[in-house]
PAPA-918833 format. One record per residue (C-alpha): residue in one letter; x, y, z. Coordinates in pm, 1 decimal. Example, Ala and Ser with C-alpha at 12.3 -4.5 7.8 and 13.67 -1.06 7.14 Angstrom:
BEGIN
> A, 1230.0, -450.0, 780.0
> S, 1367.0, -106.0, 714.0
END
This chain:
BEGIN
> X, -1061.8, 2971.2, 809.8
> X, -1127.6, 2579.6, 772.5
> X, -820.5, 2366.6, 773.6
> X, -861.0, 2077.4, 515.0
> X, -630.5, 1782.5, 487.7
> X, -638.4, 1586.5, 141.4
> X, -502.2, 1239.3, 178.1
> X, -380.4, 1131.8, -178.0
> X, -228.1, 1345.6, -458.1
> X, -328.2, 1146.9, -760.5
> X, -528.9, 1338.7, -1033.9
> X, -847.9, 1360.5, -835.5
> X, -691.7, 1443.5, -496.8
> X, -476.3, 1719.7, -660.7
> X, -788.5, 1847.1, -861.3
> X, -991.0, 1857.1, -521.6
> X, -701.3, 2082.3, -368.4
> X, -749.2, 2322.7, -653.9
> X, -1107.8, 2319.0, -684.3
> X, -1154.5, 2369.3, -290.0
> X, -907.1, 2642.6, -304.2
> X, -1169.7, 2824.1, -497.3
> X, -1473.5, 2745.1, -267.7
> X, -1682.0, 3037.2, -163.2
> X, -1544.6, 2973.5, 199.5
> X, -1175.1, 3029.7, 266.6
> X, -976.1, 2721.9, 350.7
> X, -615.1, 2642.6, 451.6
> X, -535.3, 2316.9, 256.2
> X, -264.6, 2051.8, 314.1
> X, -210.2, 1788.4, 35.7
> X, -51.6, 1477.2, 153.5
> X, 155.6, 1310.5, -108.9
> X, 253.6, 936.3, -64.9
> X, 571.5, 985.8, -275.4
> X, 832.8, 1189.7, -97.1
> X, 994.3, 1314.4, -422.1
> X, 677.9, 1410.9, -573.5
> X, 569.1, 1607.2, -262.6
> X, 894.1, 1789.0, -285.0
> X, 854.4, 1866.7, -668.0
> X, 483.0, 1964.0, -595.1
> X, 563.8, 2208.9, -335.3
> X, 868.1, 2364.3, -523.0
> X, 719.3, 2373.1, -890.3
> X, 360.4, 2419.3, -787.8
> X, 240.0, 2159.2, -1061.6
> X, 156.9, 1791.0, -1042.6
> X, 323.1, 1704.4, -1371.7
> X, 282.0, 1330.9, -1305.4
> X, -91.2, 1313.0, -1234.8
> X, -235.4, 1649.2, -1326.8
> X, 3.6, 1836.4, -1557.9
> X, -80.4, 2184.7, -1683.0
> X, -273.3, 2288.4, -1376.3
> X, -103.9, 2532.2, -1146.2
> X, -121.3, 2465.2, -765.5
> X, -264.3, 2776.6, -592.0
> X, -27.0, 2929.0, -335.5
> X, -258.4, 2841.8, -41.4
> X, -206.2, 2476.5, -99.2
> X, 75.8, 2295.3, 99.1
> X, 209.3, 1966.0, -33.9
> X, 380.5, 1753.9, 209.3
> X, 488.2, 1376.7, 250.1
> X, 443.9, 1406.5, 629.0
> X, 106.6, 1254.5, 705.5
> X, 95.8, 1378.7, 1067.2
> X, 194.2, 1732.0, 975.7
> X, -83.9, 1730.6, 696.6
> X, -338.1, 1622.1, 953.5
> X, -241.0, 1857.2, 1225.6
> X, -532.0, 2088.3, 1343.6
> X, -726.2, 1958.1, 1037.5
> X, -1104.6, 2013.4, 1074.9
> X, -1205.4, 1810.9, 759.0
> X, -1010.6, 1520.2, 613.7
> X, -1066.1, 1412.0, 248.4
> X, -952.7, 1065.0, 152.5
> X, -863.8, 1022.0, -210.3
> X, -627.9, 734.3, -202.3
> X, -672.1, 415.6, -406.8
> X, -899.0, 189.3, -238.7
> X, -640.9, -102.6, -175.2
> X, -447.8, 158.1, 27.6
> X, -728.7, 323.3, 209.2
> X, -729.5, 108.9, 538.4
> X, -332.5, 164.9, 564.2
> X, -352.7, 517.2, 522.3
> X, -656.2, 586.0, 769.2
> X, -470.3, 353.0, 1020.6
> X, -173.7, 574.1, 1003.4
> X, -366.3, 867.4, 1048.2
> X, -524.0, 761.2, 1385.6
> X, -275.2, 941.7, 1608.2
> X, -416.1, 1262.0, 1486.4
> X, -778.8, 1183.5, 1501.7
> X, -968.6, 1419.7, 1725.1
> X, -1350.6, 1404.4, 1813.5
> X, -1425.0, 1712.4, 1602.5
> X, -1274.9, 1574.1, 1283.9
> X, -1504.6, 1533.4, 985.6
> X, -1387.6, 1279.3, 720.9
> X, -1506.2, 1265.3, 358.1
> X, -1421.9, 964.2, 144.2
> X, -1365.5, 1040.5, -228.0
> X, -1237.9, 704.0, -322.7
> X, -1464.6, 507.9, -560.1
> X, -1413.0, 137.4, -498.1
> X, -1448.2, -160.5, -272.3
> X, -1169.2, -307.0, -40.1
> X, -1057.5, -615.5, -219.6
> X, -1008.3, -847.3, 66.6
> X, -1322.6, -754.6, 258.4
> X, -1577.1, -629.8, -18.8
> X, -1635.7, -333.4, 215.5
> X, -1717.5, 21.6, 83.2
> X, -1480.8, 295.5, 171.8
> X, -1706.6, 448.4, 430.1
> X, -1719.1, 115.8, 615.3
> X, -1353.1, 68.0, 595.0
> X, -1314.4, 415.8, 751.6
> X, -1575.6, 353.8, 1014.2
> X, -1389.2, 44.4, 1130.3
> X, -1049.5, 223.4, 1151.0
> X, -1202.6, 525.4, 1343.1
> X, -1375.4, 280.7, 1576.7
> X, -1049.5, 182.7, 1704.6
> X, -974.3, 543.9, 1825.6
> X, -1293.9, 567.7, 2013.5
> X, -1263.2, 936.7, 1948.8
> X, -1522.5, 981.1, 1668.8
> X, -1896.0, 910.2, 1640.4
> X, -1872.5, 786.7, 1288.3
> X, -2225.9, 823.8, 1163.8
> X, -2204.9, 1178.8, 1242.5
> X, -1865.6, 1244.0, 1122.8
> X, -1834.5, 1049.3, 783.0
> X, -1941.5, 1165.0, 444.3
> X, -1902.6, 1038.6, 77.4
> X, -1825.8, 1236.8, -225.5
> X, -1899.6, 1077.0, -573.4
> X, -2027.6, 1174.7, -916.9
> X, -1944.2, 1252.8, -1268.6
> X, -1607.8, 1434.6, -1208.6
> X, -1305.0, 1407.1, -1443.6
> X, -1030.5, 1559.1, -1235.8
> X, -882.2, 1769.8, -1524.5
> X, -1196.8, 1934.5, -1613.0
> X, -1299.0, 2009.7, -1260.7
> X, -929.9, 2149.9, -1191.1
> X, -958.8, 2381.7, -1484.3
> X, -1281.5, 2525.8, -1360.3
> X, -1532.2, 2360.6, -1583.3
> X, -1872.6, 2335.7, -1416.0
> X, -1894.2, 2004.8, -1212.3
> X, -2181.4, 1864.7, -1005.8
> X, -2136.7, 1578.2, -762.7
> X, -2318.5, 1411.1, -480.2
> X, -2227.9, 1449.2, -116.6
> X, -2374.3, 1167.5, 94.7
> X, -2401.1, 1142.9, 466.1
> X, -2639.5, 981.0, 715.3
> X, -2639.5, 1280.3, 924.6
> X, -2838.8, 1561.6, 743.4
> X, -2661.7, 1831.5, 938.2
> X, -2325.6, 1710.4, 829.5
> X, -2417.1, 1688.6, 473.4
> X, -2549.3, 2044.7, 481.5
> X, -2235.5, 2185.5, 657.9
> X, -2010.4, 2024.7, 404.5
> X, -2226.3, 2135.5, 113.0
> X, -2196.9, 2499.3, 233.5
> X, -1808.7, 2443.1, 314.5
> X, -1694.1, 2279.7, -15.0
> X, -1919.8, 2433.1, -270.6
> X, -1766.1, 2700.7, -529.2
> X, -1855.0, 2885.0, -844.0
> X, -1786.2, 2575.2, -1057.2
> X, -1828.0, 2310.9, -807.8
> X, -2185.1, 2214.0, -721.8
> X, -2291.2, 1965.4, -447.2
> X, -2616.7, 1785.4, -390.9
> X, -2669.1, 1634.5, -67.6
> X, -2792.4, 1271.0, -26.4
> X, -2845.6, 1048.9, 283.9
> X, -2809.5, 723.6, 76.0
> X, -2442.5, 665.1, 156.5
> X, -2467.8, 289.4, 39.0
> X, -2624.4, 382.2, -293.6
> X, -2399.0, 648.3, -361.2
> X, -2071.5, 427.4, -285.1
> X, -2191.4, 121.6, -469.2
> X, -2272.9, 332.4, -784.7
> X, -1922.7, 485.1, -771.7
> X, -1773.2, 149.0, -761.0
> X, -1983.7, -45.4, -1006.5
> X, -1968.4, 224.3, -1282.7
> X, -1589.1, 167.3, -1322.6
> X, -1649.6, -184.4, -1403.0
> X, -1911.8, -82.5, -1661.8
> X, -1669.2, 147.5, -1818.0
> X, -1401.1, -130.0, -1867.7
> X, -1692.1, -315.7, -2074.7
> X, -1763.5, 5.0, -2263.6
> X, -1400.4, 53.2, -2341.4
> X, -1377.0, -304.7, -2476.7
> X, -1670.6, -238.2, -2710.1
> X, -1489.0, 61.6, -2857.8
> X, -1149.6, -133.6, -2874.1
> X, -1328.4, -389.5, -3092.0
> X, -1447.5, -124.7, -3330.3
> X, -1822.2, -160.5, -3232.3
> X, -2071.0, 104.5, -3299.6
> X, -2306.9, 319.9, -3077.6
> X, -2575.7, 38.7, -3062.8
> X, -2371.9, -169.2, -2822.9
> X, -2258.9, 113.5, -2613.4
> X, -2616.0, 232.8, -2565.6
> X, -2716.8, -105.7, -2455.5
> X, -2441.5, -143.0, -2223.9
> X, -2482.4, 161.7, -2050.1
> X, -2863.9, 87.8, -2019.6
> X, -2817.8, -278.2, -1889.6
> X, -2517.7, -165.0, -1685.2
> X, -2750.9, 71.9, -1494.3
> X, -3000.0, -202.3, -1437.3
> X, -2723.7, -415.2, -1316.1
> X, -2604.2, -153.5, -1077.4
> X, -2946.8, -87.6, -929.8
> X, -3035.7, -450.1, -875.5
> X, -2727.2, -501.4, -657.2
> X, -2753.8, -169.8, -480.3
> X, -3129.6, -192.5, -408.7
> X, -3102.8, -551.1, -280.6
> X, -2843.6, -418.9, -36.5
> X, -3070.4, -138.3, 89.6
> X, -2997.0, 158.1, -152.2
> X, -3288.5, 373.2, -296.7
> X, -3344.8, 319.5, -658.6
> X, -3358.4, 705.1, -720.9
> X, -2989.6, 727.4, -618.4
> X, -2890.2, 505.1, -919.7
> X, -3066.8, 772.5, -1151.6
> X, -2867.4, 1058.8, -1002.2
> X, -2534.5, 1203.9, -1034.4
> X, -2355.2, 918.2, -853.3
> X, -2536.7, 659.9, -1046.7
> X, -2638.8, 725.9, -1415.5
> X, -2450.1, 1055.8, -1425.6
> X, -2108.5, 903.2, -1337.9
> X, -2179.5, 593.0, -1546.2
> X, -2237.5, 793.3, -1865.2
> X, -1932.6, 1007.0, -1807.4
> X, -1703.5, 710.1, -1733.4
> X, -1843.2, 498.8, -2023.4
> X, -1812.9, 776.9, -2288.0
> X, -1551.7, 1006.6, -2172.7
> X, -1192.6, 1011.8, -2324.0
> X, -1033.7, 1086.6, -1981.2
> X, -1182.1, 773.4, -1825.6
> X, -888.6, 540.8, -1708.1
> X, -1143.7, 248.5, -1683.5
> X, -1261.0, 301.1, -2034.6
> X, -900.4, 303.3, -2145.1
> X, -833.7, -31.4, -2003.4
> X, -1120.9, -185.7, -2174.2
> X, -1015.3, -23.8, -2517.4
> X, -669.7, -173.8, -2478.4
> X, -827.1, -504.7, -2410.6
> X, -1042.0, -480.6, -2719.2
> X, -723.7, -412.9, -2914.6
> X, -579.1, -729.9, -2790.6
> X, -353.4, -622.5, -2518.8
> X, -306.3, -816.0, -2170.6
> X, -374.2, -653.3, -1838.4
> X, 10.0, -650.8, -1714.0
> X, 101.4, -460.5, -2025.9
> X, -190.4, -218.2, -1996.2
> X, -130.8, -138.6, -1628.1
> X, 243.1, -100.1, -1699.1
> X, 176.2, 177.8, -1929.9
> X, -51.8, 361.4, -1682.8
> X, 62.1, 599.1, -1395.1
> X, -293.4, 640.1, -1246.6
> X, -507.7, 360.1, -1091.7
> X, -809.8, 229.2, -1287.9
> X, -1027.7, 137.3, -981.6
> X, -1252.6, -101.2, -1177.8
> X, -952.2, -353.0, -1212.7
> X, -945.5, -413.6, -837.4
> X, -1306.0, -361.1, -769.4
> X, -1456.9, -634.2, -1027.7
> X, -1360.6, -940.4, -832.5
> X, -1502.8, -818.8, -477.6
> X, -1797.3, -670.8, -652.2
> X, -1879.7, -1002.2, -796.9
> X, -1823.1, -1185.1, -471.6
> X, -2056.9, -939.0, -303.7
> X, -2331.4, -1003.4, -568.3
> X, -2279.6, -1389.7, -516.4
> X, -2308.2, -1336.5, -139.9
> X, -2663.8, -1197.2, -189.1
> X, -2738.3, -1404.6, -493.6
> X, -2762.7, -1110.4, -722.7
> X, -2710.0, -1178.6, -1097.4
> X, -2450.9, -934.9, -1265.5
> X, -2377.0, -1076.2, -1605.4
> X, -2168.6, -768.0, -1734.0
> X, -1953.0, -773.7, -1421.6
> X, -1906.8, -1166.3, -1452.4
> X, -1786.9, -1110.5, -1807.9
> X, -1559.0, -822.5, -1718.2
> X, -1412.1, -1022.5, -1431.1
> X, -1350.5, -1308.8, -1695.7
> X, -1166.0, -1071.2, -1923.1
> X, -958.0, -932.0, -1653.3
> X, -873.2, -1234.7, -1466.0
> X, -950.0, -1556.5, -1664.3
> X, -785.8, -1462.7, -2008.2
> X, -1129.3, -1440.0, -2186.0
> X, -1145.8, -1238.4, -2506.2
> X, -1359.6, -938.8, -2499.7
> X, -1539.8, -1068.2, -2831.6
> X, -1625.9, -1397.0, -2656.6
> X, -1746.5, -1212.0, -2360.3
> X, -1992.2, -1001.2, -2575.8
> X, -2108.9, -1297.6, -2767.1
> X, -2197.2, -1488.3, -2439.7
> X, -2395.3, -1190.9, -2298.6
> X, -2584.5, -1179.4, -2635.8
> X, -2643.1, -1561.9, -2619.0
> X, -2805.6, -1542.6, -2265.0
> X, -3173.6, -1671.7, -2243.1
> X, -3412.5, -1418.2, -2362.5
> X, -3611.8, -1224.8, -2096.8
> X, -3838.7, -929.3, -2028.3
> X, -3655.9, -586.1, -1957.2
END
């Protein structure tokens, strides 16, 4: 029986613990919870009423606030913490790292201070231990996957990316289940960038809805947003077809149109005239696009890549620009070929 440690008990971390408890192969699952009180409640009541209410936690899942206990003898470690906390959590985990451990990053975002993808952050931290050959032990999980739907057993398909084909195949067999289908991919960069950028596009999509705009602008936004995603990802070395797959187009459509999207919710509230501190104060869960927009834009500027939608989302989030003015500025840009 494979022992899995899931680091992070937000909605997606909790959902993954439930999903993997149903996998074709048996697992012993430890769910690390940052908040000690929530960990105790989860273990006792068998439900994450804060982040994933209404979904029972199967008996085989052990919730704990003790990070080292969660990692003890773990063979697969899945990181599902917010991107701003990833480096700190992985660093705390170092005393338990062994040469055999496999790491899967399921966080969609960039590290704000460094603009690094999560697998890069993880590789930097693991390099300090000297115990792990990172290219053969790090994979990325991303794709269209609302936590509540996956946890309820609704069919979900995602991308599992790793540079090492043997690692990808091993994890595909280990983690797949009756309602959780994994497609392997070796374009780690493309999968991660797509997962980060789509959250920014979802904020823009939500703003369109909050303003009461119709279907025309949403369709245009998704299409041009995909072009923007591909422009940066391909410039950095990703394959174009990755952006047309589950981690790209699939997740973009879901996040821009689905009612469960946290980033879309932020955009909707902006469209209604609310300010960012007020919006975030009313949310329990993290909207990764808020912290990803600035580092993403900085990364684009480093490589001289034009990202007009991302620029306008950044202006809305951090410079007080109104969503209506942002849309008008995009529409007034010089005319060009598609």
